[in-house]
C-alpha positions in Angstrom: -41.4 -20.5 1.7 -41.0 -16.8 1.5 -37.6 -15.8 0.1 -35.9 -12.5 0.9 -32.4 -11.2 0.1 -30.3 -8.9 2.4 -28.5 -6.0 0.8 -26.5 -3.2 2.2 -23.2 -1.5 2.0 -20.1 -2.9 3.8 -20.1 -2.5 7.6 -23.8 -1.6 7.8 -24.5 -4.6 10.1 -26.2 -6.6 7.4 -24.3 -9.9 8.0 -24.5 -9.5 11.8 -28.3 -9.3 11.5 -28.4 -12.2 9.1 -26.6 -14.4 11.6 -28.8 -13.3 14.5 -32.1 -13.8 12.6 -31.5 -17.2 11.0 -31.6 -20.2 13.2 -30.5 -22.6 10.4 -27.8 -21.7 7.9 -26.4 -23.5 4.9 -22.8 -23.4 4.1 -21.9 -20.5 1.8 -22.4 -21.2 -1.8 -19.7 -20.1 -4.2 -19.4 -20.5 -8.0 -21.1 -17.2 -9.0 -18.0 -15.1 -9.9 -16.4 -16.3 -6.6 -19.2 -14.7 -4.6 -20.2 -16.5 -1.4 -23.9 -16.6 -0.6 -25.3 -17.8 2.7 -28.9 -18.9 3.0 -30.7 -19.2 6.3 -34.2 -19.7 7.7 -35.9 -17.4 10.2 -38.9 -18.4 12.3 -41.8 -15.9 12.2 -42.7 -15.0 15.8 -46.5 -15.6 16.4 -48.1 -15.5 19.8 -51.1 -17.3 18.4 -49.1 -20.4 17.6 -47.6 -20.2 21.1 -51.1 -20.2 22.6 -52.3 -23.0 20.4 -49.2 -25.1 21.4 -50.0 -24.6 25.1 -53.6 -25.7 24.4 -52.8 -28.9 22.5 -49.4 -29.8 23.9 -48.3 -31.4 20.5 -45.3 -33.4 19.9 -44.1 -30.8 17.4 -44.5 -27.0 17.0 -43.8 -25.7 13.5 -43.8 -21.9 12.9 -44.1 -20.1 9.6 -40.7 -19.3 8.1 -38.9 -16.8 6.0 -35.7 -17.5 4.0 -32.9 -14.9 4.0 -30.0 -14.9 1.7 -26.8 -12.9 2.4 -24.0 -12.2 0.0 -20.3 -11.7 0.9 -18.7 -8.3 0.0 -17.9 -8.0 -3.7 -15.6 -5.8 -5.7 -18.3 -4.9 -8.2 -21.3 -2.7 -7.5 -24.0 -4.3 -5.4 -26.6 -4.5 -8.2 -24.2 -6.2 -10.6 -23.4 -8.8 -7.9 -27.0 -9.5 -7.2 -27.8 -10.1 -10.9 -25.3 -13.0 -10.9 -26.7 -14.8 -7.8 -29.9 -16.9 -8.1 -31.1 -16.5 -4.5 -31.1 -12.8 -5.0 -32.6 -12.8 -8.5 -35.3 -15.2 -7.3 -36.0 -13.4 -4.0 -39.6 -12.3 -3.3 -38.4 -9.1 -1.6 -35.2 -7.2 -0.8 -34.2 -6.3 2.8 -31.8 -3.3 2.8 -29.9 -2.8 6.0 -29.1 0.9 6.3 -26.5 2.2 8.7 -27.8 4.9 11.1 -25.3 4.4 14.0 -22.1 6.3 14.7 -18.8 4.5 14.9 -15.4 6.0 13.9 -14.2 2.4 13.1 -16.7 2.1 10.3 -16.9 5.6 9.0 -17.6 6.0 5.3 -16.9 9.0 3.0 -16.8 12.1 5.1 -17.6 10.1 8.2 -21.1 11.4 8.5 -24.0 9.0 9.0 -26.6 9.7 6.3 -29.0 6.8 6.0 -31.1 8.6 3.3 -27.9 9.0 1.1 -27.1 5.3 1.5 -30.7 4.2 0.8 -30.7 6.3 -2.4 -27.3 5.1 -3.5 -28.4 1.5 -3.3 -31.7 2.4 -5.0 -29.8 4.0 -7.8 -27.7 0.9 -8.4 -30.8 -1.3 -8.6 -32.4 1.2 -11.0 -29.3 1.3 -13.3 -29.1 -2.5 -13.4 -32.8 -2.8 -14.3 -32.5 0.0 -16.9 -29.8 -2.0 -18.8 -32.1 -5.1 -18.8 -35.1 -3.1 -19.9 -33.3 -1.4 -22.8 -31.9 -4.7 -24.1 -35.4 -6.3 -23.9 -37.1 -3.4 -25.7 -34.6 -3.5 -28.5 -35.1 -7.2 -29.0 -38.9 -6.9 -29.0 -38.8 -4.2 -31.6 -36.7 -6.5 -33.8 -39.1 -9.4 -33.3 -42.1 -7.2 -34.0 -40.7 -6.3 -37.4 -40.7 -10.0 -38.3 -44.2 -10.8 -36.9 -46.6 -8.8 -34.8 -48.4 -10.4 -32.0 -50.8 -8.9 -29.4 -48.9 -10.4 -26.5 -45.5 -9.2 -27.7 -46.9 -5.7 -28.1 -48.3 -5.7 -24.6 -44.9 -6.8 -23.3 -43.2 -4.1 -25.2 -45.6 -1.5 -23.8 -45.2 -2.5 -20.2 -41.4 -2.7 -20.4 -41.2 0.6 -22.2 -43.2 2.1 -19.4 -40.8 0.6 -16.9 -37.8 1.9 -18.9 -39.2 5.4 -18.9 -39.7 5.3 -15.1 -36.2 4.0 -14.6 -34.8 6.8 -16.7 -36.4 9.2 -14.3 -34.9 7.4 -11.3 -38.3 5.8 -10.3 -38.1 2.1 -9.1 -40.5 -0.3 -10.8 -42.1 -1.2 -7.5 -43.4 2.4 -7.2 -45.4 2.1 -10.5 -49.2 1.3 -10.3 -49.7 -1.7 -12.4 -52.3 -4.3 -13.3 -51.6 -7.9 -12.2 -51.4 -9.1 -15.8 -48.6 -6.6 -16.5 -46.8 -7.7 -13.3 -46.9 -11.3 -14.5 -45.3 -10.2 -17.8 -42.4 -8.8 -15.8 -41.7 -11.7 -13.6 -39.4 -13.5 -15.9 -37.1 -10.5 -16.0 -36.5 -10.5 -12.3 -36.1 -6.7 -12.1 -34.5 -5.8 -8.8 -36.3 -2.5 -8.3 -39.6 -4.2 -8.8 -39.2 -6.3 -5.7 -40.9 -5.1 -2.5 -38.4 -3.4 -0.3 -37.9 -3.5 3.5 -35.6 -0.8 4.9 -34.0 -1.9 8.1 -32.6 1.1 10.0 -29.6 0.0 12.1 -29.6 2.6 14.8 -27.2 3.8 17.5 -27.5 2.6 21.1 -28.0 6.2 22.1 -31.2 6.3 20.0 -33.0 3.3 21.5 -35.9 5.4 22.5 -36.9 5.6 18.8 -37.6 1.9 18.8 -40.6 2.3 21.1 -42.5 4.4 18.4 -43.2 2.7 15.1 -41.7 4.7 12.2 -39.8 7.1 14.4 -36.3 5.8 13.6 -37.0 6.0 9.9 -38.3 9.5 10.2 -35.3 10.6 12.1 -33.1 9.0 9.5 -34.8 11.0 6.7 -36.3 8.0 5.0 -39.8 9.3 4.6 -39.5 9.7 0.9 -38.7 6.0 0.5 -41.6 4.9 2.7 -44.0 7.0 0.7 -43.4 4.7 -2.3 -45.5 1.6 -2.9 -44.4 -1.8 -1.7 -41.9 -0.3 0.8 -41.8 -0.6 4.6 -39.4 -0.1 7.5 -38.2 -1.7 10.6 -35.6 -0.5 13.1 -33.0 -2.4 15.1 -29.9 -1.8 17.1 -27.4 -4.5 16.2 -25.2 -3.9 19.2 -28.2 -4.5 21.6 -29.3 -7.5 19.5 -25.9 -9.1 20.0 -26.3 -8.6 23.8 -29.8 -10.1 23.7 -28.6 -13.1 21.8 -26.1 -14.0 24.5 -28.8 -14.0 27.2 -30.9 -16.9 28.4 -34.6 -16.6 27.3 -35.6 -16.0 30.9 -33.2 -13.1 31.2 -34.0 -11.5 27.8 -37.5 -10.4 28.6 -36.5 -8.3 31.7 -33.6 -6.9 29.7 -36.0 -5.7 26.9 -38.4 -4.3 29.5 -35.6 -2.3 31.1 -34.9 -0.8 27.6 -38.6 0.0 27.1 -39.0 -2.6 24.3 -41.7 -5.3 24.0 -39.7 -7.6 21.7 -36.3 -8.1 20.1 -35.6 -6.1 17.0 -34.8 -9.1 14.9 -38.4 -10.4 15.6 -39.7 -7.1 14.2 -37.6 -7.5 11.1 -38.7 -11.1 10.5 -42.4 -10.2 11.0 -42.1 -7.1 8.8 -40.5 -9.1 5.9 -43.5 -11.5 6.2 -46.0 -8.7 6.2 -44.4 -6.8 3.4 -45.4 -9.5 0.9 -49.0 -9.5 2.1 -48.8 -13.0 3.6 -51.1 -14.4 6.3 -51.0 -17.5 8.4 -53.6 -20.2 9.0 -53.1 -23.0 11.5 -53.5 -26.8 11.7 -53.7 -28.2 15.3 -53.6 -31.5 17.0 -51.7 -33.8 19.4 -49.1 -34.6 16.7 -48.4 -31.0 15.5 -49.4 -27.4 15.8 -48.3 -25.6 12.7 -48.5 -22.1 11.0 -48.8 -22.2 7.2 -47.9 -19.2 5.0 -50.2 -18.2 2.2 -50.8 -15.0 0.2 -53.7 -12.8 1.2 -56.9 -13.9 -0.7 -55.9 -17.5 -1.1 -58.8 -19.9 -1.5 -59.2 -23.1 0.6 -58.2 -25.6 -2.1 -55.0 -23.8 -2.8 -54.2 -23.4 0.9 -54.7 -27.2 1.2 -52.1 -27.7 -1.4 -49.6 -26.0 0.8 -49.9 -29.0 3.1 -49.9 -31.6 0.4 -50.9 -31.7 -3.2 -53.0 -34.8 -2.5 -55.2 -32.8 -0.1 -55.8 -30.2 -2.7 -56.6 -32.8 -5.4 -59.0 -34.8 -3.2 -60.5 -31.7 -1.4 -64.0 -32.3 0.0 -64.4 -29.5 2.5 -62.6 -27.4 5.1 -63.7 -27.3 8.7 -62.9 -23.8 9.8 -62.9 -22.0 13.1 -61.3 -18.6 13.9 -58.4 -18.5 16.3 -60.2 -16.1 18.6 -63.2 -18.4 18.8 -61.1 -21.4 19.6 -59.1 -19.7 22.2 -62.2 -18.1 23.7 -64.1 -21.4 24.0 -61.0 -23.4 25.1 -61.6 -26.4 22.8 -62.7 -27.4 19.3 -65.6 -29.4 20.8 -66.9 -26.3 22.6 -66.7 -24.4 19.3 -68.7 -27.1 17.6 -71.4 -27.1 20.3 -71.8 -23.3 19.8 -71.9 -23.5 16.0 -68.6 -21.7 15.5 -67.0 -24.4 13.3 -68.0 -23.8 9.7 -67.9 -26.1 6.7 -66.4 -24.3 3.8 -65.9 -25.2 0.1 -63.0 -25.0 -2.3 -63.6 -21.3 -3.1 -63.6 -20.1 0.5 -61.1 -17.3 1.0 -58.9 -18.2 3.9 -58.6 -15.5 6.6 -55.6 -14.7 8.8 -55.8 -16.8 12.0 -58.1 -19.5 10.6 -57.7 -22.9 12.3 -58.5 -25.4 9.6 -59.0 -29.2 9.3 -59.1 -30.3 5.6 -61.3 -33.3 4.7 -60.2 -35.0 1.5 -60.5 -38.2 -0.4 -57.4 -40.1 -1.7 
């Protein structure tokens, strides 16, 4: 499962969005310096799975999911708090909720609403926390190299030194171009500024028109400099409207959104953006028992994808019977796709494509 961590300054709407997005929540976890962490699971909206479910009428429909973690307010700086909490250190990506709405009840500082200032302030905290980790590690490696030099230790020193220099110039590690081997060397350090970042702009109700144009809310909030960096994306919501949508019956929600000029709820955009940020795709398994979306990284081969379902399927992999979602929907049935030669037999090394509908054949 994809794991993300919500960050944001107090009263930015972070916890409200967490509660709206996550359909299943665990009880808050304490024990980390008395910090409470809530973990919830959000279902990734996917119209393709909806259509396949209509076709097959299965007993169960299982969407792809994203895990979100939310931390209670802490007295220490945000980055210091995150370093103490496993769901945040282990997160695949960070989701920063930035306040862009006006409300005298939650005014900060001078009372002005400056999303770019808040985004940079949080980025600075992440960078400072990472810089301390990088400096300690470089010092330790230098001591170890005096005792015995190894090629791998020298490579680790070089990549961490490069990260330290970037951090000293206020550049997050995620913005550095880097070979995959070097990224692997960094994973054990769980640098916060190395994690992909999704900026969620929590806008004012008066600015709802910005939601109809992708990227407009972020531009108006002055966040263009952040979005120009690598591994960074944006999504915009209006938490006040999302609360109203959440209180409606599903049948009433669609007309309400249409009246606002919106095609879908903002929380659905946030969930999908978090999924896309990490470069994940979905393949499907279908049948009378279950229609299910499976999450895999882009460029995953068939045998590895099979292991997402069960390790025995990957171990005993024989072949994958593959048809594209478009072909299946266009023909109306798997049998029709077979008759038209649109069901392919693929081997272990086949690179699974987004929207593939797959039946795995395997020996136990």
